[in-house]
C-alpha positions as CSV (number, residue, x, y, z in Angstrom):
1,M,152.1,56.6,162.3
2,T,153.5,59.7,160.6
3,Q,156.4,61.8,161.6
4,Y,153.9,64.3,162.9
5,D,152.4,61.8,165.3
6,A,155.6,60.8,166.9
7,D,157.1,64.1,167.9
8,H,155.1,66.6,169.9
9,T,157.9,69.1,170.7
10,M,157.9,72.7,169.5
11,G,160.9,73.5,167.3
12,P,162.0,76.6,165.5
13,D,159.8,75.7,162.5
14,H,156.8,75.5,164.8
15,D,157.7,78.8,166.4
16,A,158.1,80.5,163.0
17,H,154.7,79.1,161.8
18,L,153.0,80.3,165.0
19,R,154.6,83.7,164.6
20,R,153.3,84.0,161.0
21,I,149.8,83.0,162.2
22,T,149.7,85.3,165.2
23,D,151.2,88.3,163.3
24,R,148.6,87.9,160.5
25,L,145.8,87.5,163.0
26,A,146.9,90.6,165.0
27,A,147.2,92.7,161.8
28,D,143.8,91.5,160.5
29,V,142.1,92.2,163.8
30,R,143.5,95.7,164.0
31,A,142.4,96.4,160.4
32,K,138.9,95.0,160.9
33,Y,138.4,96.9,164.2
34,R,139.5,100.2,162.6
35,A,137.2,99.6,159.6
36,G,134.3,98.7,161.9
37,Q,134.9,101.9,164.0
38,E,135.0,103.9,160.8
39,H,131.8,102.4,159.6
40,H,129.8,102.1,162.8
41,G,131.4,104.6,165.2
42,G,130.7,104.4,168.9
43,R,132.3,102.3,171.5
44,L,132.2,98.6,170.8
45,W,132.6,97.6,174.4
46,E,129.5,99.6,175.3
47,Q,127.3,98.1,172.5
48,P,124.5,95.7,173.6
49,G,123.8,92.5,171.8
50,M,127.4,91.4,171.1
51,L,126.6,87.7,171.9
52,D,123.7,87.6,169.5
53,L,125.9,89.3,166.8
54,A,128.7,86.8,167.5
55,Y,126.3,83.9,167.0
56,E,125.1,85.3,163.7
57,E,128.8,85.5,162.6
58,I,129.3,81.9,163.6
59,L,126.4,80.9,161.4
60,D,127.8,82.9,158.5
61,L,131.2,81.2,159.0
62,A,129.6,77.7,159.0
63,V,127.9,78.5,155.7
64,Y,131.1,79.8,154.1
65,V,133.1,76.7,155.3
66,L,130.5,74.2,154.1
67,T,130.2,76.1,150.7
68,A,134.0,75.9,150.3
69,I,134.0,72.2,151.1
70,E,131.3,71.6,148.5
71,Q,133.3,73.6,146.0
72,R,136.5,71.6,146.8
73,D,134.6,68.3,146.5
74,T,133.1,69.4,143.1
75,R,136.6,70.3,141.8
76,R,137.9,66.9,143.0
77,R,135.1,65.1,141.1
78,V,135.6,67.2,138.0
79,T,139.4,67.5,137.9
80,G,140.6,64.9,140.3
81,R,142.5,67.7,142.1
82,D,141.9,70.2,144.9
């Protein structure tokens, strides 16, 4: 058991980590939304087919993650490091 397994309470370091993640996510979402609006125009909430587009994005993400895993594994085999 590690120190992380034993204690499930939120402390100041957890709060700071969570704040960094949520601040970054909010900033990235705002920037992406504005860029999409500039590129595509219209009203996103009125566009049909959002579920199909979301599924395509999920598939893209899976490919990116699996490719990154392969790249990491290749580096480990070649260099012995991440």
